[in-house]
PASEBA-1860 file (N, C-alpha, C; in nm, 3 decimals):
! residues 177
1> XXXXXXXX> 10.335/7.641/10.854/10.197/7.600/10.827/10.123/7.586/10.690 ~ 10.067/7.492/10.616/10.023/7.446/10.544/9.914/7.494/10.519 ~ 9.894/7.619/10.429/9.765/7.669/10.361/9.733/7.650/10.223 ~ 9.620/7.562/10.136/9.574/7.523/10.038/9.680/7.464/9.944 ~ 9.739/7.392/10.048/9.865/7.304/10.002/9.991/7.381/9.938 ~ 10.024/7.488/10.026/10.163/7.553/10.020/10.187/7.565/10.110 ~ 10.301/7.565/10.151/10.356/7.547/10.260/10.360/7.727/10.321 ~ 10.328/7.749/10.440/10.301/7.956/10.457/10.390/7.950/10.544
9> XXXXXXXX> 10.516/8.074/10.522/10.572/8.133/10.644/10.514/8.227/10.719 ~ 10.492/8.202/10.811/10.470/8.352/10.897/10.523/8.476/10.930 ~ 10.600/8.465/10.828/10.721/8.550/10.817/10.668/8.726/10.736 ~ 10.640/8.816/10.783/10.593/8.944/10.640/10.599/9.061/10.698 ~ 10.558/9.152/10.574/10.638/9.306/10.610/10.436/9.311/10.538 ~ 10.391/9.374/10.627/10.236/9.468/10.624/10.248/9.589/10.546 ~ 10.243/9.670/10.498/10.276/9.775/10.422/10.179/9.852/10.393 ~ 10.130/10.047/10.436/10.085/10.152/10.399/10.114/10.259/10.357
17> XXXXXXXX> 10.048/10.294/10.213/10.127/10.403/10.189/9.947/10.464/10.181 ~ 9.976/10.645/10.206/9.885/10.781/10.197/9.973/10.829/10.061 ~ 9.915/10.895/10.054/9.948/10.939/9.889/9.931/11.081/9.976 ~ 9.971/11.263/9.877/9.947/11.355/9.865/9.887/11.412/9.753 ~ 9.808/11.333/9.717/9.778/11.371/9.496/9.683/11.236/9.481 ~ 9.630/11.183/9.343/9.629/11.072/9.290/9.738/11.010/9.193 ~ 9.873/11.120/9.195/10.004/11.010/9.184/10.019/10.924/9.270 ~ 10.104/10.815/9.188/10.128/10.697/9.253/10.287/10.804/9.317
25> XXXXXXXX> 10.341/10.870/9.281/10.436/10.904/9.343/10.496/11.009/9.449 ~ 10.366/11.079/9.500/10.329/11.124/9.544/10.302/11.087/9.724 ~ 10.303/10.958/9.717/10.392/10.911/9.914/10.462/11.080/9.964 ~ 10.335/11.040/10.085/10.354/11.114/10.199/10.392/11.066/10.358 ~ 10.307/10.964/10.350/10.343/10.917/10.470/10.352/10.694/10.467 ~ 10.404/10.614/10.547/10.497/10.484/10.470/10.440/10.444/10.606 ~ 10.361/10.352/10.623/10.372/10.241/10.741/10.410/10.117/10.741 ~ 10.473/10.061/10.829/10.524/9.876/10.763/10.524/9.826/10.976
33> XXXXXXXX> 10.542/9.691/10.956/10.466/9.637/11.003/10.482/9.476/11.002 ~ 10.604/9.423/11.040/10.691/9.339/11.023/10.625/9.236/11.094 ~ 10.651/9.122/11.079/10.520/9.035/11.132/10.644/8.874/11.130 ~ 10.651/8.826/11.243/10.726/8.694/11.209/10.699/8.600/11.297 ~ 10.706/8.500/11.237/10.650/8.343/11.347/10.488/8.367/11.368 ~ 10.421/8.458/11.271/10.246/8.499/11.339/10.270/8.616/11.451 ~ 10.411/8.686/11.502/10.398/8.770/11.599/10.456/8.910/11.514 ~ 10.422/9.045/11.563/10.410/9.170/11.528/10.588/9.199/11.590
41> XXXXXXXX> 10.709/9.221/11.551/10.853/9.209/11.595/10.855/9.317/11.561 ~ 10.853/9.432/11.468/10.886/9.557/11.460/10.834/9.634/11.400 ~ 10.749/9.787/11.407/10.741/9.894/11.333/10.755/9.964/11.271 ~ 10.750/10.060/11.147/10.811/10.144/11.140/10.703/10.301/11.023 ~ 10.693/10.395/11.091/10.595/10.499/11.077/10.638/10.574/11.055 ~ 10.666/10.650/10.877/10.721/10.805/10.883/10.616/10.870/10.780 ~ 10.699/10.942/10.793/10.607/11.130/10.688/10.711/11.129/10.580 ~ 10.686/11.157/10.467/10.750/11.163/10.302/10.697/11.245/10.304
49> XXXXXXXX> 10.791/11.328/10.211/10.744/11.500/10.168/10.793/11.417/10.026 ~ 10.664/11.505/10.001/10.580/11.430/9.772/10.662/11.574/9.758 ~ 10.659/11.503/9.621/10.763/11.572/9.552/10.691/11.809/9.563 ~ 10.837/11.840/9.536/10.778/12.001/9.581/10.684/11.980/9.688 ~ 10.702/11.954/9.792/10.552/11.958/9.937/10.466/11.992/9.893 ~ 10.386/11.914/9.780/10.240/11.953/9.705/10.124/11.778/9.804 ~ 10.052/11.861/9.873/9.880/11.821/9.918/9.802/11.818/9.869 ~ 9.762/11.806/9.853/9.584/11.834/9.788/9.506/11.859/9.898
57> XXXXXXXX> 9.456/11.970/9.880/9.343/11.967/10.039/9.295/11.934/10.083 ~ 9.216/11.873/9.985/9.104/11.765/9.977/9.167/11.650/10.040 ~ 9.279/11.543/10.041/9.360/11.518/10.098/9.385/11.453/10.236 ~ 9.375/11.603/10.274/9.413/11.674/10.364/9.282/11.638/10.490 ~ 9.244/11.733/10.484/9.100/11.780/10.517/8.974/11.663/10.488 ~ 8.950/11.542/10.390/8.905/11.448/10.433/8.940/11.276/10.411 ~ 9.106/11.286/10.376/9.170/11.123/10.386/9.223/11.092/10.496 ~ 9.351/11.177/10.487/9.437/11.104/10.581/9.489/11.244/10.700
65> XXXXXXXX> 9.471/11.365/10.687/9.442/11.503/10.787/9.644/11.458/10.798 ~ 9.714/11.522/10.668/9.838/11.529/10.650/9.849/11.630/10.592 ~ 9.904/11.768/10.651/9.902/11.873/10.560/10.058/11.884/10.510 ~ 10.087/11.976/10.389/10.253/12.065/10.405/10.287/12.040/10.495 ~ 10.265/12.127/10.572/10.324/12.142/10.733/10.396/12.050/10.787 ~ 10.309/11.965/10.760/10.327/11.827/10.805/10.513/11.771/10.796 ~ 10.546/11.787/10.614/10.605/11.693/10.528/10.636/11.845/10.558 ~ 10.648/11.922/10.511/10.804/12.020/10.522/10.945/11.999/10.504
73> XXXXXXXX> 10.998/11.967/10.636/11.092/11.904/10.684/11.117/11.740/10.695 ~ 11.008/11.642/10.616/11.000/11.510/10.650/11.100/11.485/10.551 ~ 11.135/11.380/10.493/11.271/11.309/10.441/11.158/11.302/10.281 ~ 11.310/11.360/10.192/11.204/11.243/10.034/11.166/11.119/10.057 ~ 11.128/11.056/9.969/11.142/10.908/9.930/11.267/10.846/9.940 ~ 11.368/10.863/9.872/11.472/10.820/9.853/11.512/10.825/10.027 ~ 11.538/10.945/10.091/11.603/10.968/10.244/11.504/10.850/10.295 ~ 11.409/10.845/10.288/11.313/10.769/10.396/11.355/10.596/10.380
81> XXXXXXXX> 11.393/10.577/10.190/11.345/10.394/10.191/11.481/10.391/10.287 ~ 11.562/10.473/10.264/11.734/10.421/10.345/11.712/10.311/10.520 ~ 11.569/10.457/10.575/11.521/10.398/10.700/11.481/10.253/10.734 ~ 11.344/10.246/10.566/11.275/10.135/10.635/11.291/9.981/10.542 ~ 11.427/10.013/10.465/11.442/9.894/10.313/11.455/9.755/10.365 ~ 11.485/9.743/10.510/11.507/9.598/10.519/11.355/9.564/10.575 ~ 11.251/9.650/10.584/11.142/9.628/10.582/11.090/9.498/10.505 ~ 11.123/9.516/10.342/11.059/9.550/10.248/11.177/9.466/10.137
89> XXXXXXXX> 11.267/9.463/10.149/11.357/9.403/10.073/11.377/9.268/10.067 ~ 11.350/9.171/9.986/11.346/9.011/9.955/11.235/8.962/10.144 ~ 11.153/9.038/10.119/11.082/9.041/10.243/10.876/8.930/10.093 ~ 10.849/8.899/10.221/10.693/8.876/10.133/10.605/9.025/10.234 ~ 10.570/9.092/10.084/10.487/9.191/10.167/10.289/9.169/10.090 ~ 10.250/9.216/10.231/10.122/9.177/10.192/10.033/9.353/10.213 ~ 9.938/9.404/10.134/9.865/9.518/10.175/9.696/9.518/10.169 ~ 9.598/9.621/10.220/9.541/9.571/10.214/9.469/9.676/10.062
97> XXXXXXXX> 9.416/9.601/9.981/9.479/9.648/9.828/9.574/9.712/9.764 ~ 9.657/9.596/9.784/9.803/9.575/9.713/9.805/9.612/9.544 ~ 9.761/9.633/9.525/9.821/9.732/9.356/9.797/9.820/9.417 ~ 9.701/9.941/9.442/9.768/10.056/9.466/9.886/10.076/9.563 ~ 9.955/10.040/9.690/10.019/10.012/9.766/10.166/9.938/9.685 ~ 10.114/9.881/9.617/10.242/9.763/9.496/10.333/9.867/9.378 ~ 10.194/9.957/9.319/10.229/10.048/9.269/10.296/10.163/9.275 ~ 10.272/10.240/9.354/10.359/10.344/9.418/10.432/10.284/9.476
105> XXXXXXXX> 10.478/10.203/9.543/10.629/10.114/9.590/10.749/10.157/9.476 ~ 10.668/10.065/9.388/10.766/10.000/9.217/10.750/10.200/9.216 ~ 10.632/10.302/9.179/10.721/10.393/9.133/10.817/10.483/9.167 ~ 10.753/10.501/9.338/10.897/10.580/9.409/11.020/10.470/9.408 ~ 11.001/10.361/9.374/11.156/10.336/9.384/11.280/10.380/9.291 ~ 11.138/10.351/9.160/11.248/10.363/9.011/11.281/10.482/9.002 ~ 11.153/10.597/9.028/11.160/10.722/9.005/11.252/10.789/9.046 ~ 11.258/10.757/9.213/11.356/10.837/9.328/11.470/10.754/9.387
113> XXXXXXXX> 11.493/10.609/9.357/11.616/10.531/9.405/11.646/10.479/9.283 ~ 11.588/10.485/9.113/11.626/10.423/9.059/11.637/10.289/9.059 ~ 11.544/10.188/9.155/11.585/10.067/9.117/11.474/10.024/9.105 ~ 11.488/9.899/9.016/11.369/9.843/8.978/11.331/9.703/9.055 ~ 11.187/9.699/9.090/11.233/9.532/9.169/11.100/9.495/9.181 ~ 11.097/9.346/9.256/10.979/9.285/9.213/10.924/9.209/9.321 ~ 10.812/9.174/9.367/10.786/9.172/9.598/10.703/9.035/9.584 ~ 10.671/8.965/9.628/10.599/8.853/9.649/10.528/8.901/9.723
121> XXXXXXXX> 10.362/8.918/9.686/10.271/8.984/9.743/10.175/8.929/9.762 ~ 10.046/8.936/9.880/9.955/8.895/9.900/9.846/9.040/9.941 ~ 9.702/9.059/9.925/9.650/9.113/9.872/9.510/9.088/9.974 ~ 9.505/9.179/10.104/9.387/9.173/10.203/9.299/9.146/10.176 ~ 9.257/9.258/10.088/9.120/9.264/9.975/9.086/9.157/9.894 ~ 9.170/9.119/9.849/9.125/9.011/9.723/9.108/8.881/9.797 ~ 9.176/8.862/9.917/9.160/8.719/10.076/9.004/8.745/10.114 ~ 8.976/8.823/10.148/8.878/8.851/10.200/8.749/8.859/10.148
129> XXXXXXXX> 8.817/8.936/9.979/8.640/8.967/9.929/8.514/8.864/9.928 ~ 8.411/8.890/9.933/8.264/8.772/9.872/8.222/8.703/10.096 ~ 8.411/8.744/10.152/8.336/8.727/10.291/8.171/8.826/10.386 ~ 8.169/8.938/10.315/8.172/9.039/10.411/8.054/9.175/10.315 ~ 7.986/9.248/10.354/7.899/9.280/10.256/8.001/9.407/10.188 ~ 8.154/9.412/10.212/8.250/9.466/10.143/8.381/9.413/10.149 ~ 8.473/9.473/10.130/8.638/9.444/10.191/8.717/9.513/10.192 ~ 8.652/9.618/10.219/8.714/9.764/10.318/8.763/9.702/10.408
137> XXXXXXXX> 8.893/9.739/10.450/8.966/9.773/10.557/8.900/9.795/10.695 ~ 8.854/9.872/10.718/8.723/9.881/10.813/8.588/9.780/10.869 ~ 8.570/9.750/10.755/8.455/9.638/10.768/8.527/9.524/10.792 ~ 8.644/9.449/10.707/8.714/9.310/10.771/8.721/9.337/10.975 ~ 8.796/9.474/10.947/8.853/9.489/11.127/8.690/9.483/11.224 ~ 8.604/9.499/11.154/8.452/9.466/11.232/8.438/9.349/11.243 ~ 8.437/9.294/11.123/8.420/9.173/11.097/8.480/9.060/11.153 ~ 8.612/9.092/11.206/8.701/9.011/11.243/8.779/9.019/11.393
145> XXXXXXXX> 8.709/9.180/11.430/8.747/9.221/11.609/8.865/9.233/11.617 ~ 8.875/9.320/11.474/9.046/9.393/11.508/8.965/9.540/11.480 ~ 9.079/9.575/11.626/9.134/9.691/11.615/9.156/9.793/11.500 ~ 9.058/9.903/11.496/9.144/10.031/11.395/9.085/10.138/11.428 ~ 9.241/10.167/11.507/9.224/10.306/11.584/9.235/10.399/11.493 ~ 9.310/10.462/11.381/9.320/10.574/11.298/9.301/10.521/11.209 ~ 9.175/10.466/11.087/9.201/10.440/11.007/9.281/10.606/10.846 ~ 9.336/10.563/10.776/9.394/10.633/10.698/9.470/10.695/10.797
153> XXXXXXXX> 9.541/10.636/10.840/9.717/10.675/10.940/9.775/10.517/10.894 ~ 9.845/10.547/10.828/9.953/10.476/10.751/9.970/10.330/10.788 ~ 10.073/10.375/10.947/10.046/10.263/11.063/9.965/10.160/11.087 ~ 9.856/10.242/11.093/9.782/10.175/11.177/9.696/10.106/11.099 ~ 9.693/10.097/10.943/9.617/10.073/10.866/9.725/9.972/10.837 ~ 9.838/9.963/10.876/9.930/9.849/10.809/9.914/9.742/10.927 ~ 9.930/9.781/10.986/9.885/9.732/11.177/9.773/9.633/11.119 ~ 9.656/9.684/11.096/9.530/9.624/11.090/9.482/9.514/10.984
161> XXXXXXXX> 9.594/9.552/10.869/9.654/9.441/10.831/9.719/9.310/10.761 ~ 9.834/9.369/10.839/9.879/9.262/10.951/9.789/9.154/10.985 ~ 9.674/9.193/11.102/9.642/9.118/11.133/9.487/9.090/11.098 ~ 9.431/9.087/10.954/9.346/9.054/10.935/9.437/8.956/10.814 ~ 9.615/9.007/10.781/9.603/8.858/10.757/9.625/8.745/10.810 ~ 9.687/8.762/10.886/9.687/8.656/10.985/9.582/8.591/11.019 ~ 9.458/8.669/11.036/9.353/8.588/11.069/9.276/8.525/10.919 ~ 9.330/8.518/10.870/9.295/8.465/10.696/9.387/8.385/10.735
169> XXXXXXXX> 9.500/8.324/10.743/9.612/8.245/10.758/9.534/8.112/10.844 ~ 9.504/8.218/10.989/9.470/8.124/11.089/9.287/8.056/11.047 ~ 9.227/8.071/10.993/9.093/8.084/10.936/9.135/7.955/10.852 ~ 9.187/7.949/10.757/9.261/7.811/10.651/9.181/7.890/10.507 ~ 9.137/8.091/10.506/9.134/8.102/10.402/9.148/8.126/10.261 ~ 9.192/8.099/10.130/9.225/8.076/10.028/9.316/8.268/10.033 ~ 9.465/8.273/9.985/9.538/8.373/10.045/9.531/8.406/9.871 ~ 9.492/8.522/9.863/9.545/8.604/9.720/9.657/8.691/9.691
177> X> 9.732/8.676/9.565/9.791/8.819/9.521/9.736/8.942/9.498
END
């Protein structure tokens, strides 16, 4: 498919992280949705034990509902990454507010896995900015008729992001990194 004069593959991975604190290395959940030929073909959802299994109570209570009791036996980032690296390595990544998710991914890969990687990315916030009253995930979903089952659950957010990106491609919207 050609979009904005560029041949666009309909193959990508939508990614979303939830964090335990404001620190980018405090990932406590990852959601990944693999899209091939414009169809969702695989998903991964996993809790991750953040450093020292420390999660701000305010984040647990008001954002994602993940508590230390949920992650105490979860794998570390490095252990978790082995289960889902095929979703991201060598793939185009799409995220809603990609600057945040890519910073989390790069920080954790470097700090916990000793990897320094770059990725081809697209940001659905930048892509849809100006189309609605705001470009928040729930707003985009509402206007595009996309179901968002549980906001701030990494898998549901990644799934919504994948659908939002596909809607942008299908509508000929200018895709932004």
